[in-house]
N, C-alpha and C positions, 0 to 999 in steps of 0.2 A: 073544656079540657077535663078529661077524667082522671081521677086520682085512684090508684090501686095500692094494695099493700105491697111492701117490699117482698121480693121472692124469698121463700123460706120462712115467712112469718105468718101469723094467724091472728084473727081477732077472736076474743072470747066473749060470747053473749052472756047475759045475766044469769041464765040457768047454768051455763058452764062454769061461770065464777062461783056460783054458790057451791057447786059440787067440789070445786077446787079448794075453797075455803074450809069446807068440812074436812077434807082430807088433810089440809095444812094444820087445822086445829088438833086433829088426832096425832099427827106427827109431832107437833110442838108439845103436846101433852106427854108423849113418850120420852122425848128428849129432856124435858124438864124433870120428869120423874127420875132421871139418871143424873141430875145436877147440872145439865147444860144449859146455857143461857144465850140469848141471841145477841149478835153484834151487827153493826152495819158500817161498811167502810165507804169512803167517798167514790163518786162515780169516775172521778179522774184522779190520777196519781202522777208523780214525778216520772218522767220518761226513763230515768235511770233505774228505777225499781225493776223494769223489764229488761233493759239492755245489759244490765250488769251480769245477768246470768245467761241470757240468749244471745247476746252479741248485737252489734249495730245492725246487722241484716234484718232484725225483726221490725225495725222502724217502718219499713215499706208495708208491714201487715198491720200497723196500728193506725189510729186516728190521732195525730199529733197536733199540738198548737203551742203558742207561747202565752204565758200569763202576763199580767200587767207588769211584773217585775223581770220580764224577758227570760223567764225560766222555761225549759222544755217540759211540757206536760203531755199526757196522753189519756184517752178514755180507757178505762180498765178493760182488757179483753176477756178477763176471767177473774177468778176470786182468790186463787191460791197465793200469789205474791202479796196482794193486799192484806189478806188475813194474816200471813206470816209477818208482814211488816208491823201490823197491829200487835200481834203477840209479842214480838221482840221489843217494841217500844213501850207498850202499855200493860199488856196482860200477864207477863212473866210473874209479876208480883201478886196477882189475884189467885184465890183459891182455885184448885183444879177439881173437876168432877171425880 
């Protein structure tokens, strides 16, 4: 059996990754010079975070599952909603750039 990359994706070779990391480091330096700091949100979120604004119809476009507590979860399809959730719940009290 032959395995191939999923359509629309690519692999990055070591030389490619080295160039990407150089660009990332430059970008990080610029952002940090303006007072921005990195955050990281979970790979999955409560499904309601996305259906609240977009409606129930979005469910068929997401990868959904139940957690051990039988709560509806989904893999995050993008970062806007998780970053806003993080801001509202945790970051409002932090100093802004």
